[in-house]
A tleap script that builds the chain and sets N, CA, C and O, in Angstrom:
source leaprc.protein.ff14SB
mol = sequence {
  NMET ARG LEU GLU LYS TYR GLY TYR GLN LEU
  ALA HIE GLU ARG HIE GLY VAL ARG GLU TYR
  GLU LYS ALA PHE LYS GLY GLN PRO VAL ARG
  VAL HIE VAL TYR ASP THR GLU ILE ALA PHE
  SER ALA SER TYR TRP GLU ARG LEU ASN ASP
  ILE LEU PHE ASP LEU ARG MET GLU ILE MET
  GLU LEU ALA ASP SER PRO ARG LEU ALA PHE
  TYR ASP PRO GLN GLN ASP GLU TRP ILE SER
  GLY CGLU
}
set mol.1.N position { -8.316 5.571 -7.698 }
set mol.1.CA position { -9.673 5.292 -7.292 }
set mol.1.C position { -9.745 4.024 -6.444 }
set mol.1.O position { -10.564 3.934 -5.529 }
set mol.2.N position { -8.902 3.056 -6.742 }
set mol.2.CA position { -8.913 1.818 -5.953 }
set mol.2.C position { -8.555 2.103 -4.498 }
set mol.2.O position { -9.174 1.557 -3.584 }
set mol.3.N position { -7.567 2.948 -4.286 }
set mol.3.CA position { -7.158 3.258 -2.917 }
set mol.3.C position { -8.298 3.887 -2.134 }
set mol.3.O position { -8.526 3.537 -0.976 }
set mol.4.N position { -9.002 4.795 -2.745 }
set mol.4.CA position { -10.108 5.463 -2.059 }
set mol.4.C position { -11.226 4.481 -1.725 }
set mol.4.O position { -11.882 4.628 -0.693 }
set mol.5.N position { -11.458 3.473 -2.586 }
set mol.5.CA position { -12.463 2.454 -2.292 }
set mol.5.C position { -12.095 1.647 -1.044 }
set mol.5.O position { -12.974 1.095 -0.382 }
set mol.6.N position { -10.811 1.578 -0.725 }
set mol.6.CA position { -10.335 0.846 0.444 }
set mol.6.C position { -10.101 1.756 1.649 }
set mol.6.O position { -9.494 1.338 2.635 }
set mol.7.N position { -10.577 2.988 1.575 }
set mol.7.CA position { -10.519 3.876 2.728 }
set mol.7.C position { -9.287 4.743 2.850 }
set mol.7.O position { -9.098 5.397 3.876 }
set mol.8.N position { -8.439 4.768 1.830 }
set mol.8.CA position { -7.265 5.647 1.861 }
set mol.8.C position { -7.703 7.068 1.560 }
set mol.8.O position { -8.543 7.293 0.688 }
set mol.9.N position { -7.144 8.017 2.270 }
set mol.9.CA position { -7.468 9.432 2.093 }
set mol.9.C position { -6.289 10.132 1.427 }
set mol.9.O position { -5.137 9.909 1.798 }
set mol.10.N position { -6.580 10.977 0.446 }
set mol.10.CA position { -5.523 11.759 -0.186 }
set mol.10.C position { -5.001 12.774 0.821 }
set mol.10.O position { -5.751 13.623 1.302 }
set mol.11.N position { -3.711 12.684 1.140 }
set mol.11.CA position { -3.092 13.595 2.114 }
set mol.11.C position { -2.571 14.847 1.410 }
set mol.11.O position { -2.792 15.963 1.880 }
set mol.12.N position { -1.883 14.664 0.291 }
set mol.12.CA position { -1.427 15.797 -0.517 }
set mol.12.C position { -0.861 15.294 -1.838 }
set mol.12.O position { -0.627 14.102 -2.036 }
set mol.13.N position { -0.654 16.249 -2.727 }
set mol.13.CA position { -0.121 15.971 -4.052 }
set mol.13.C position { 0.945 17.003 -4.361 }
set mol.13.O position { 0.700 18.207 -4.282 }
set mol.14.N position { 2.136 16.524 -4.715 }
set mol.14.CA position { 3.260 17.408 -5.055 }
set mol.14.C position { 4.046 16.827 -6.216 }
set mol.14.O position { 4.340 15.632 -6.242 }
set mol.15.N position { 4.379 17.660 -7.157 }
set mol.15.CA position { 5.239 17.276 -8.281 }
set mol.15.C position { 4.739 15.998 -8.969 }
set mol.15.O position { 5.539 15.158 -9.382 }
set mol.16.N position { 3.431 15.858 -9.088 }
set mol.16.CA position { 2.861 14.704 -9.765 }
set mol.16.C position { 2.795 13.441 -8.929 }
set mol.16.O position { 2.386 12.395 -9.434 }
set mol.17.N position { 3.185 13.509 -7.669 }
set mol.17.CA position { 3.136 12.353 -6.774 }
set mol.17.C position { 1.999 12.566 -5.779 }
set mol.17.O position { 1.936 13.589 -5.097 }
set mol.18.N position { 1.103 11.584 -5.707 }
set mol.18.CA position { 0.000 11.675 -4.755 }
set mol.18.C position { 0.318 10.808 -3.538 }
set mol.18.O position { 0.771 9.672 -3.677 }
set mol.19.N position { 0.077 11.355 -2.340 }
set mol.19.CA position { 0.303 10.605 -1.106 }
set mol.19.C position { -1.031 10.393 -0.399 }
set mol.19.O position { -1.778 11.334 -0.131 }
set mol.20.N position { -1.300 9.136 -0.110 }
set mol.20.CA position { -2.512 8.747 0.604 }
set mol.20.C position { -2.129 8.206 1.975 }
set mol.20.O position { -1.001 7.764 2.192 }
set mol.21.N position { -3.085 8.249 2.893 }
set mol.21.CA position { -2.868 7.711 4.235 }
set mol.21.C position { -4.085 6.918 4.675 }
set mol.21.O position { -5.213 7.201 4.274 }
set mol.22.N position { -3.830 5.917 5.507 }
set mol.22.CA position { -4.890 5.113 6.115 }
set mol.22.C position { -4.342 4.546 7.418 }
set mol.22.O position { -3.155 4.232 7.511 }
set mol.23.N position { -5.186 4.418 8.404 }
set mol.23.CA position { -4.773 3.832 9.674 }
set mol.23.C position { -5.065 2.335 9.659 }
set mol.23.O position { -6.166 1.910 9.309 }
set mol.24.N position { -4.077 1.551 10.041 }
set mol.24.CA position { -4.218 0.119 10.246 }
set mol.24.C position { -4.012 -0.134 11.727 }
set mol.24.O position { -2.924 0.093 12.257 }
set mol.25.N position { -5.045 -0.600 12.386 }
set mol.25.CA position { -4.978 -0.876 13.822 }
set mol.25.C position { -4.427 0.321 14.585 }
set mol.25.O position { -3.649 0.172 15.527 }
set mol.26.N position { -4.849 1.520 14.157 }
set mol.26.CA position { -4.461 2.751 14.832 }
set mol.26.C position { -3.116 3.326 14.427 }
set mol.26.O position { -2.699 4.353 14.964 }
set mol.27.N position { -2.422 2.682 13.483 }
set mol.27.CA position { -1.112 3.166 13.050 }
set mol.27.C position { -1.184 3.607 11.586 }
set mol.27.O position { -1.843 2.948 10.781 }
set mol.28.N position { -0.520 4.706 11.226 }
set mol.28.CA position { -0.611 5.207 9.850 }
set mol.28.C position { 0.206 4.396 8.847 }
set mol.28.O position { 1.324 3.961 9.121 }
set mol.29.N position { -0.396 4.212 7.681 }
set mol.29.CA position { 0.285 3.635 6.531 }
set mol.29.C position { 0.213 4.684 5.440 }
set mol.29.O position { -0.846 5.269 5.211 }
set mol.30.N position { 1.318 4.928 4.766 }
set mol.30.CA position { 1.370 5.927 3.703 }
set mol.30.C position { 1.554 5.228 2.359 }
set mol.30.O position { 2.255 4.222 2.247 }
set mol.31.N position { 0.908 5.790 1.351 }
set mol.31.CA position { 1.005 5.249 0.004 }
set mol.31.C position { 1.393 6.394 -0.924 }
set mol.31.O position { 0.698 7.407 -0.996 }
set mol.32.N position { 2.504 6.227 -1.632 }
set mol.32.CA position { 2.957 7.219 -2.612 }
set mol.32.C position { 2.672 6.661 -3.998 }
set mol.32.O position { 3.135 5.574 -4.346 }
set mol.33.N position { 1.910 7.410 -4.786 }
set mol.33.CA position { 1.537 6.976 -6.128 }
set mol.33.C position { 2.342 7.782 -7.143 }
set mol.33.O position { 2.176 8.996 -7.268 }
set mol.34.N position { 3.223 7.075 -7.870 }
set mol.34.CA position { 4.045 7.660 -8.918 }
set mol.34.C position { 3.481 7.228 -10.270 }
set mol.34.O position { 2.498 6.488 -10.312 }
set mol.35.N position { 4.072 7.666 -11.355 }
set mol.35.CA position { 3.612 7.276 -12.691 }
set mol.35.C position { 3.692 5.769 -12.919 }
set mol.35.O position { 2.788 5.189 -13.521 }
set mol.36.N position { 4.753 5.132 -12.451 }
set mol.36.CA position { 4.975 3.710 -12.742 }
set mol.36.C position { 5.093 2.839 -11.500 }
set mol.36.O position { 5.430 1.660 -11.607 }
set mol.37.N position { 4.823 3.392 -10.329 }
set mol.37.CA position { 5.027 2.641 -9.093 }
set mol.37.C position { 4.090 3.165 -8.014 }
set mol.37.O position { 3.757 4.350 -7.973 }
set mol.38.N position { 3.676 2.256 -7.147 }
set mol.38.CA position { 2.928 2.620 -5.954 }
set mol.38.C position { 3.696 2.030 -4.776 }
set mol.38.O position { 3.915 0.820 -4.720 }
set mol.39.N position { 4.103 2.873 -3.843 }
set mol.39.CA position { 4.914 2.434 -2.712 }
set mol.39.C position { 4.141 2.588 -1.411 }
set mol.39.O position { 3.633 3.666 -1.102 }
set mol.40.N position { 4.057 1.505 -0.655 }
set mol.40.CA position { 3.428 1.513 0.663 }
set mol.40.C position { 4.529 1.572 1.708 }
set mol.40.O position { 5.555 0.905 1.574 }
set mol.41.N position { 4.319 2.366 2.746 }
set mol.41.CA position { 5.311 2.425 3.823 }
set mol.41.C position { 4.610 2.490 5.172 }
set mol.41.O position { 3.548 3.092 5.326 }
set mol.42.N position { 5.244 1.848 6.133 }
set mol.42.CA position { 4.736 1.833 7.504 }
set mol.42.C position { 5.926 1.976 8.436 }
set mol.42.O position { 6.975 1.371 8.210 }
set mol.43.N position { 5.769 2.764 9.470 }
set mol.43.CA position { 6.832 2.936 10.451 }
set mol.43.C position { 6.861 1.735 11.391 }
set mol.43.O position { 5.874 1.012 11.531 }
set mol.44.N position { 7.983 1.541 12.016 }
set mol.44.CA position { 8.089 0.436 12.957 }
set mol.44.C position { 7.332 0.767 14.238 }
set mol.44.O position { 7.447 1.870 14.771 }
set mol.45.N position { 6.581 -0.168 14.709 }
set mol.45.CA position { 5.906 -0.042 15.998 }
set mol.45.C position { 5.650 -1.431 16.539 }
set mol.45.O position { 5.984 -2.429 15.901 }
set mol.46.N position { 5.065 -1.492 17.701 }
set mol.46.CA position { 4.911 -2.730 18.456 }
set mol.46.C position { 4.217 -3.858 17.683 }
set mol.46.O position { 4.663 -5.004 17.750 }
set mol.47.N position { 3.151 -3.563 16.961 }
set mol.47.CA position { 2.362 -4.597 16.286 }
set mol.47.C position { 2.629 -4.623 14.784 }
set mol.47.O position { 1.720 -4.900 14.001 }
set mol.48.N position { 3.838 -4.343 14.382 }
set mol.48.CA position { 4.154 -4.220 12.963 }
set mol.48.C position { 3.836 -5.491 12.181 }
set mol.48.O position { 3.271 -5.398 11.092 }
set mol.49.N position { 4.176 -6.670 12.692 }
set mol.49.CA position { 3.938 -7.908 11.952 }
set mol.49.C position { 2.458 -8.136 11.671 }
set mol.49.O position { 2.099 -8.560 10.572 }
set mol.50.N position { 1.597 -7.864 12.641 }
set mol.50.CA position { 0.150 -7.996 12.427 }
set mol.50.C position { -0.322 -7.034 11.343 }
set mol.50.O position { -1.104 -7.399 10.466 }
set mol.51.N position { 0.160 -5.817 11.418 }
set mol.51.CA position { -0.264 -4.793 10.466 }
set mol.51.C position { 0.257 -5.124 9.063 }
set mol.51.O position { -0.466 -4.954 8.081 }
set mol.52.N position { 1.496 -5.591 8.961 }
set mol.52.CA position { 2.041 -5.939 7.654 }
set mol.52.C position { 1.266 -7.093 7.021 }
set mol.52.O position { 1.066 -7.104 5.806 }
set mol.53.N position { 0.832 -8.058 7.817 }
set mol.53.CA position { 0.034 -9.160 7.289 }
set mol.53.C position { -1.274 -8.619 6.698 }
set mol.53.O position { -1.630 -8.952 5.568 }
set mol.54.N position { -1.986 -7.784 7.467 }
set mol.54.CA position { -3.245 -7.197 6.978 }
set mol.54.C position { -3.012 -6.337 5.742 }
set mol.54.O position { -3.791 -6.387 4.790 }
set mol.55.N position { -1.955 -5.559 5.757 }
set mol.55.CA position { -1.640 -4.685 4.633 }
set mol.55.C position { -1.313 -5.508 3.393 }
set mol.55.O position { -1.758 -5.175 2.295 }
set mol.56.N position { -0.549 -6.564 3.555 }
set mol.56.CA position { -0.203 -7.437 2.424 }
set mol.56.C position { -1.473 -8.032 1.807 }
set mol.56.O position { -1.587 -8.083 0.582 }
set mol.57.N position { -2.411 -8.473 2.611 }
set mol.57.CA position { -3.664 -9.031 2.100 }
set mol.57.C position { -4.442 -7.964 1.320 }
set mol.57.O position { -5.006 -8.249 0.264 }
set mol.58.N position { -4.468 -6.756 1.842 }
set mol.58.CA position { -5.177 -5.679 1.149 }
set mol.58.C position { -4.493 -5.320 -0.164 }
set mol.58.O position { -5.169 -5.063 -1.160 }
set mol.59.N position { -3.181 -5.300 -0.180 }
set mol.59.CA position { -2.446 -4.993 -1.410 }
set mol.59.C position { -2.722 -6.067 -2.460 }
set mol.59.O position { -2.845 -5.755 -3.645 }
set mol.60.N position { -2.821 -7.325 -2.040 }
set mol.60.CA position { -3.137 -8.396 -2.982 }
set mol.60.C position { -4.522 -8.174 -3.601 }
set mol.60.O position { -4.721 -8.453 -4.784 }
set mol.61.N position { -5.469 -7.679 -2.820 }
set mol.61.CA position { -6.795 -7.354 -3.357 }
set mol.61.C position { -6.709 -6.177 -4.324 }
set mol.61.O position { -7.369 -6.172 -5.363 }
set mol.62.N position { -5.903 -5.191 -3.985 }
set mol.62.CA position { -5.747 -4.024 -4.858 }
set mol.62.C position { -5.103 -4.412 -6.190 }
set mol.62.O position { -5.420 -3.825 -7.224 }
set mol.63.N position { -4.207 -5.389 -6.171 }
set mol.63.CA position { -3.499 -5.830 -7.379 }
set mol.63.C position { -4.259 -6.991 -8.020 }
set mol.63.O position { -3.670 -8.029 -8.321 }
set mol.64.N position { -5.558 -6.818 -8.228 }
set mol.64.CA position { -6.393 -7.901 -8.746 }
set mol.64.C position { -6.453 -7.938 -10.271 }
set mol.64.O position { -7.399 -8.476 -10.846 }
set mol.65.N position { -5.467 -7.382 -10.906 }
set mol.65.CA position { -5.425 -7.324 -12.362 }
set mol.65.C position { -4.107 -7.933 -12.840 }
set mol.65.O position { -3.080 -7.764 -12.183 }
set mol.66.N position { -4.120 -8.634 -13.967 }
set mol.66.CA position { -2.862 -9.177 -14.499 }
set mol.66.C position { -1.848 -8.085 -14.851 }
set mol.66.O position { -0.664 -8.369 -15.030 }
set mol.67.N position { -2.323 -6.823 -14.951 }
set mol.67.CA position { -1.422 -5.717 -15.271 }
set mol.67.C position { -0.693 -5.199 -14.037 }
set mol.67.O position { 0.229 -4.392 -14.160 }
set mol.68.N position { -1.095 -5.654 -12.846 }
set mol.68.CA position { -0.500 -5.156 -11.605 }
set mol.68.C position { 0.207 -6.280 -10.858 }
set mol.68.O position { -0.218 -7.435 -10.898 }
set mol.69.N position { 1.278 -5.927 -10.184 }
set mol.69.CA position { 2.020 -6.866 -9.341 }
set mol.69.C position { 2.617 -6.071 -8.193 }
set mol.69.O position { 2.743 -4.849 -8.276 }
set mol.70.N position { 2.982 -6.759 -7.128 }
set mol.70.CA position { 3.664 -6.043 -6.057 }
set mol.70.C position { 4.860 -6.833 -5.571 }
set mol.70.O position { 4.908 -8.060 -5.665 }
set mol.71.N position { 5.816 -6.099 -5.054 }
set mol.71.CA position { 7.045 -6.669 -4.517 }
set mol.71.C position { 7.045 -6.473 -3.017 }
set mol.71.O position { 6.851 -5.359 -2.531 }
set mol.72.N position { 7.261 -7.536 -2.291 }
set mol.72.CA position { 7.339 -7.490 -0.832 }
set mol.72.C position { 8.811 -7.621 -0.446 }
set mol.72.O position { 9.358 -8.723 -0.477 }
set mol.73.N position { 9.471 -6.496 -0.075 }
set mol.73.CA position { 10.902 -6.567 0.235 }
set mol.73.C position { 11.211 -7.386 1.488 }
set mol.73.O position { 12.311 -7.925 1.609 }
set mol.74.N position { 10.263 -7.491 2.422 }
set mol.74.CA position { 10.504 -8.293 3.616 }
set mol.74.C position { 10.605 -9.782 3.268 }
set mol.74.O position { 11.361 -10.524 3.895 }
set mol.75.N position { 9.831 -10.209 2.257 }
set mol.75.CA position { 9.843 -11.610 1.831 }
set mol.75.C position { 10.681 -11.830 0.566 }
set mol.75.O position { 10.873 -12.970 0.142 }
set mol.76.N position { 11.181 -10.742 -0.039 }
set mol.76.CA position { 11.903 -10.799 -1.311 }
set mol.76.C position { 11.091 -11.583 -2.340 }
set mol.76.O position { 11.568 -12.552 -2.932 }
set mol.77.N position { 9.834 -11.130 -2.535 }
set mol.77.CA position { 8.895 -11.892 -3.350 }
set mol.77.C position { 8.029 -10.965 -4.202 }
set mol.77.O position { 7.526 -9.954 -3.713 }
set mol.78.N position { 7.856 -11.316 -5.485 }
set mol.78.CA position { 6.939 -10.631 -6.389 }
set mol.78.C position { 5.636 -11.413 -6.420 }
set mol.78.O position { 5.649 -12.642 -6.486 }
set mol.79.N position { 4.516 -10.711 -6.373 }
set mol.79.CA position { 3.206 -11.348 -6.452 }
set mol.79.C position { 2.401 -10.596 -7.498 }
set mol.79.O position { 2.261 -9.374 -7.440 }
set mol.80.N position { 1.872 -11.353 -8.457 }
set mol.80.CA position { 1.076 -10.711 -9.516 }
set mol.80.C position { -0.409 -10.866 -9.209 }
set mol.80.O position { -0.808 -11.665 -8.362 }
set mol.81.N position { -1.198 -10.097 -9.903 }
set mol.81.CA position { -2.635 -10.131 -9.715 }
set mol.81.C position { -3.312 -11.217 -10.527 }
set mol.81.O position { -4.540 -11.260 -10.592 }
set mol.82.N position { -2.554 -12.077 -11.136 }
set mol.82.CA position { -3.138 -13.150 -11.958 }
set mol.82.C position { -3.662 -14.275 -11.119 }
set mol.82.O position { -4.184 -15.253 -11.654 }
savepdb mol mol.pdb
quit
């Protein structure tokens, strides 16, 4: 429900995994929701750094609970919602 509040659209659901999509500055971002993990992915394109910054800020808003945290592999950093 949090993803939908931020404008993500359910693209499809298979084998218990839901995939959402949203455009950031005209480029698609995909979100795979598993039982114990939510994975965001973006393809490489010209303005990737700008988009990753915006996406990181949005993910921090989504993880606004002490029960949620996210890992940023580009920065090798865990960030909790606390």
